[in-house]
Backbone as a printed PyTorch tensor [residue, N CA C, xyz], in Angstrom:
tensor([[[115.4240,  53.1160, 175.7970],
         [114.2620,  52.4250, 176.3530],
         [113.6030,  53.3150, 177.4060]],

        [[112.3250,  53.4570, 177.2640],
         [111.5930,  54.2610, 178.2430],
         [111.2790,  53.4150, 179.4690]],

        [[111.3410,  54.0420, 180.6380],
         [110.9740,  53.3120, 181.8420],
         [109.4660,  53.4360, 182.0880]],

        [[108.9790,  52.7170, 183.0760],
         [107.5370,  52.7050, 183.3270],
         [106.9930,  54.0930, 183.6440]],

        [[107.7610,  54.8860, 184.3700],
         [107.2960,  56.2340, 184.7230],
         [107.1390,  57.0990, 183.4700]],

        [[108.1020,  57.0210, 182.5620],
         [108.0050,  57.7900, 181.3110],
         [106.8120,  57.3270, 180.4750]],

        [[106.5980,  56.0280, 180.4350],
         [105.4670,  55.4840, 179.6810],
         [104.1550,  55.9400, 180.3140]],

        [[104.0880,  55.8890, 181.6360],
         [102.8920,  56.3600, 182.3610],
         [102.6070,  57.8270, 182.0440]],

        [[103.6430,  58.6610, 182.0650],
         [103.4720,  60.0800, 181.7610],
         [102.9710,  60.2780, 180.3330]],

        [[103.5050,  59.5040, 179.3980],
         [103.0870,  59.6060, 178.0010],
         [101.6270,  59.1820, 177.8450]],

        [[101.2410,  58.0980, 178.5080],
         [ 99.8550,  57.6280, 178.4350],
         [ 98.9130,  58.6620, 179.0460]],

        [[ 99.3180,  59.2460, 180.1580],
         [ 98.5100,  60.2970, 180.7780],
         [ 98.3330,  61.4580, 179.8110]],

        [[ 99.3940,  61.8360, 179.1240],
         [ 99.3390,  62.9100, 178.1300],
         [ 98.4010,  62.5490, 176.9780]],

        [[ 98.4750,  61.3150, 176.5120],
         [ 97.6050,  60.8450, 175.4240],
         [ 96.1460,  60.8900, 175.8690]],

        [[ 95.8670,  60.4370, 177.0920],
         [ 94.5010,  60.4630, 177.6030],
         [ 93.9640,  61.8920, 177.6700]],

        [[ 94.8390,  62.8070, 178.0520],
         [ 94.4410,  64.2130, 178.1090],
         [ 94.1860,  64.7560, 176.6990]],

        [[ 95.1030,  64.4870, 175.7770],
         [ 94.9860,  65.0180, 174.4120],
         [ 93.8030,  64.4260, 173.6550]],

        [[ 93.6530,  63.1090, 173.7220],
         [ 92.6140,  62.4440, 172.9410],
         [ 91.2190,  62.5750, 173.5470]],

        [[ 91.1440,  62.4720, 174.8740],
         [ 89.8390,  62.3490, 175.5140],
         [ 89.5330,  63.4670, 176.5090]],

        [[ 90.4200,  64.4720, 176.5750],
         [ 90.2450,  65.6170, 177.4670],
         [ 90.0410,  65.1900, 178.9200]],

        [[ 90.8140,  64.1880, 179.3220],
         [ 90.7730,  63.7080, 180.7010],
         [ 91.7980,  64.4900, 181.5140]],

        [[ 91.3570,  65.0360, 182.6300],
         [ 92.2390,  65.7900, 183.5130],
         [ 93.3340,  64.8540, 184.0410]],

        [[ 94.6020,  65.2130, 183.8140],
         [ 95.6980,  64.3530, 184.3010],
         [ 95.6170,  64.0660, 185.7950]],

        [[ 95.0020,  64.9740, 186.5550],
         [ 94.8510,  64.7650, 187.9960],
         [ 93.9380,  63.5760, 188.3070]],

        [[ 93.0860,  63.2040, 187.3430],
         [ 92.1680,  62.0760, 187.5350],
         [ 92.8400,  60.7350, 187.2260]],

        [[ 94.0030,  60.7810, 186.5900],
         [ 94.6520,  59.5680, 186.1120],
         [ 95.6600,  59.0710, 187.1440]],

        [[ 95.5120,  57.8010, 187.5130],
         [ 96.5140,  57.1330, 188.3430],
         [ 96.7190,  55.7400, 187.7550]],

        [[ 97.7200,  55.0410, 188.2200],
         [ 97.9680,  53.6960, 187.7180],
         [ 96.7830,  52.7750, 188.0010]],

        [[ 96.0350,  53.0800, 189.0630],
         [ 94.8980,  52.2480, 189.4410],
         [ 93.6110,  52.6420, 188.7160]],

        [[ 93.6280,  53.7480, 187.9710],
         [ 92.4140,  54.2110, 187.2870],
         [ 91.9210,  53.1560, 186.3070]],

        [[ 90.6440,  52.8310, 186.4270],
         [ 90.0150,  51.8800, 185.5130],
         [ 89.5810,  52.6580, 184.2720]],

        [[ 90.0080,  52.1890, 183.1120],
         [ 89.7540,  52.9260, 181.8660],
         [ 88.2710,  53.1500, 181.6180]],

        [[ 87.4700,  52.1260, 181.8280],
         [ 86.0640,  52.2070, 181.4510],
         [ 85.2070,  52.8870, 182.5090]],

        [[ 85.4080,  52.5490, 183.7820],
         [ 84.5400,  53.1120, 184.8160],
         [ 85.0520,  54.4400, 185.3680]],

        [[ 86.3620,  54.5530, 185.5820],
         [ 86.8990,  55.7860, 186.1720],
         [ 87.1150,  56.8950, 185.1390]],

        [[ 87.5570,  56.5050, 183.9370],
         [ 87.9350,  57.5040, 182.9350],
         [ 86.9390,  57.6020, 181.7780]],

        [[ 85.8610,  56.8330, 181.8480],
         [ 84.7940,  56.8780, 180.8270],
         [ 85.2930,  56.6260, 179.4080]],

        [[ 86.2500,  55.7350, 179.2640],
         [ 86.7300,  55.3560, 177.9290],
         [ 85.8720,  54.1920, 177.4470]],

        [[ 85.2960,  54.3530, 176.2600],
         [ 84.4800,  53.2660, 175.7150],
         [ 85.2890,  52.4810, 174.6790]],

        [[ 84.6470,  51.5230, 174.0380],
         [ 85.3820,  50.6490, 173.1150],
         [ 85.9250,  51.4150, 171.9100]],

        [[ 85.2050,  52.4220, 171.4510],
         [ 85.6860,  53.2420, 170.3290],
         [ 86.9290,  54.0310, 170.7720]],

        [[ 86.8620,  54.5980, 171.9750],
         [ 88.0200,  55.3200, 172.5230],
         [ 89.2200,  54.3820, 172.6770]],

        [[ 88.9490,  53.1510, 173.0830],
         [ 90.0310,  52.1810, 173.2730],
         [ 90.7580,  51.9260, 171.9550]],

        [[ 90.0010,  51.8810, 170.8580],
         [ 90.6150,  51.6980, 169.5380],
         [ 91.5060,  52.9040, 169.2310]],

        [[ 91.0120,  54.1030, 169.5030],
         [ 91.8070,  55.3210, 169.2890],
         [ 93.0810,  55.2920, 170.1240]],

        [[ 92.9640,  54.8080, 171.3490],
         [ 94.1220,  54.7130, 172.2320],
         [ 95.1500,  53.7410, 171.6620]],

        [[ 94.6920,  52.6080, 171.1580],
         [ 95.6020,  51.6190, 170.5680],
         [ 96.3070,  52.2050, 169.3500]],

        [[ 95.5670,  52.9550, 168.5210],
         [ 96.1670,  53.5920, 167.3410],
         [ 97.2630,  54.5650, 167.7720]],

        [[ 96.9900,  55.3370, 168.8020],
         [ 97.9790,  56.3040, 169.2980],
         [ 99.1950,  55.5870, 169.8860]],

        [[ 98.9650,  54.5020, 170.6070],
         [100.0780,  53.7370, 171.1750],
         [100.9280,  53.1200, 170.0760]],

        [[100.3020,  52.7470, 168.9790],
         [101.0620,  52.2120, 167.8390],
         [102.0000,  53.2870, 167.2920]],

        [[101.5080,  54.5300, 167.2170],
         [102.3470,  55.6330, 166.7430],
         [103.5300,  55.8540, 167.6890]],

        [[103.2550,  55.7820, 168.9750],
         [104.2840,  56.0330, 169.9880],
         [105.3440,  54.9340, 169.9820]],

        [[104.8900,  53.6880, 169.9290],
         [105.8250,  52.5600, 170.0430],
         [106.4430,  52.1700, 168.7130]],

        [[105.7460,  52.5120, 167.6270],
         [106.2180,  52.0870, 166.3200],
         [106.0190,  50.5950, 166.1000]],

        [[105.2060,  49.9770, 166.9420],
         [104.9650,  48.5310, 166.8840],
         [103.5180,  48.2570, 166.5130]],

        [[103.3170,  47.1710, 165.7920],
         [101.9570,  46.7260, 165.5020],
         [101.3860,  46.1210, 166.7810]],

        [[100.2140,  46.5780, 167.1500],
         [ 99.5890,  46.1120, 168.3810],
         [ 98.4800,  45.1310, 168.0310]],

        [[ 98.6030,  43.9270, 168.5520],
         [ 97.5880,  42.9110, 168.3080],
         [ 96.4230,  43.1360, 169.2770]],

        [[ 95.1890,  43.0450, 168.7810],
         [ 94.0320,  43.2250, 169.6750],
         [ 94.0850,  42.3090, 170.8920]],

        [[ 94.6170,  41.1020, 170.7190],
         [ 94.7070,  40.1670, 171.8480],
         [ 95.5630,  40.7200, 172.9810]],

        [[ 96.5520,  41.5530, 172.6340],
         [ 97.4210,  42.1430, 173.6540],
         [ 96.6610,  43.1050, 174.5600]],

        [[ 95.5330,  43.6060, 174.0660],
         [ 94.7980,  44.6100, 174.8330],
         [ 93.4430,  44.1230, 175.3260]],

        [[ 93.1380,  42.8510, 175.1180],
         [ 91.8550,  42.3200, 175.5880],
         [ 91.7260,  42.3750, 177.1010]],

        [[ 92.8140,  42.1550, 177.8130],
         [ 92.7550,  42.1100, 179.2710],
         [ 93.0840,  43.4490, 179.9210]],

        [[ 93.2970,  44.4780, 179.1210],
         [ 93.6440,  45.7910, 179.6690],
         [ 92.3980,  46.4330, 180.2930]],

        [[ 92.5210,  46.7680, 181.5750],
         [ 91.4060,  47.3970, 182.2820],
         [ 91.8170,  48.6980, 182.9720]],

        [[ 93.0760,  48.7610, 183.4070],
         [ 93.5380,  49.9320, 184.1580],
         [ 94.6880,  50.6120, 183.4200]],

        [[ 95.0400,  51.7850, 183.8900],
         [ 96.1760,  52.5010, 183.3160],
         [ 97.4450,  51.6700, 183.5080]],

        [[ 97.5750,  50.9990, 184.6530],
         [ 98.7420,  50.1270, 184.8820],
         [ 98.8000,  49.0290, 183.8350]],

        [[ 97.6410,  48.4750, 183.4620],
         [ 97.6070,  47.4430, 182.4180],
         [ 98.1250,  47.9900, 181.0940]],

        [[ 97.7710,  49.2450, 180.7870],
         [ 98.2440,  49.8630, 179.5480],
         [ 99.7550,  50.0320, 179.6020]],

        [[100.2600,  50.5300, 180.7250],
         [101.7130,  50.6940, 180.8960],
         [102.4050,  49.3500, 180.7180]],

        [[101.8900,  48.3170, 181.3670],
         [102.4980,  46.9880, 181.2690],
         [102.4920,  46.4830, 179.8280]],

        [[101.3840,  46.7040, 179.1110],
         [101.2810,  46.2520, 177.7210],
         [102.2920,  46.9790, 176.8350]],

        [[102.4720,  48.2780, 177.0720],
         [103.4340,  49.0470, 176.2820],
         [104.8620,  48.5930, 176.5970]],

        [[105.1680,  48.3650, 177.8620],
         [106.4930,  47.8660, 178.2410],
         [106.7580,  46.5370, 177.5450]],

        [[105.7680,  45.6470, 177.5560],
         [105.9150,  44.3420, 176.9100],
         [106.1640,  44.5180, 175.4110]],

        [[105.4060,  45.4200, 174.7770],
         [105.5860,  45.6800, 173.3390],
         [107.0060,  46.1480, 173.0510]],

        [[107.4790,  47.0900, 173.8390],
         [108.8100,  47.6580, 173.6180],
         [109.8970,  46.6220, 173.8710]],

        [[109.6970,  45.7400, 174.8310],
         [110.7000,  44.7370, 175.1640],
         [110.6950,  43.5560, 174.1990]],

        [[109.5590,  43.3150, 173.5680],
         [109.4660,  42.2050, 172.6170],
         [110.1470,  42.5290, 171.2940]],

        [[110.3390,  43.8350, 171.0540],
         [110.9220,  44.2430, 169.7910],
         [112.3880,  44.0280, 169.7740]]])
């Protein structure tokens, strides 16, 4: 089981790889849409990548309330723990 710090590091890596976001710009408080310029299409790409990482089917409802990097970490932790 990955801990929150490992999940955060993985998400930061994904943001860098997929969207060329400087890891220095990413914090748990970073807002995906306003701080990191992730749009709805990018969010879909992020969900697809998280599905690959977790091996779990991600329901869109699980990510409707996701706004910050911390929200993404929390959603991934919940996915991993529900399995």
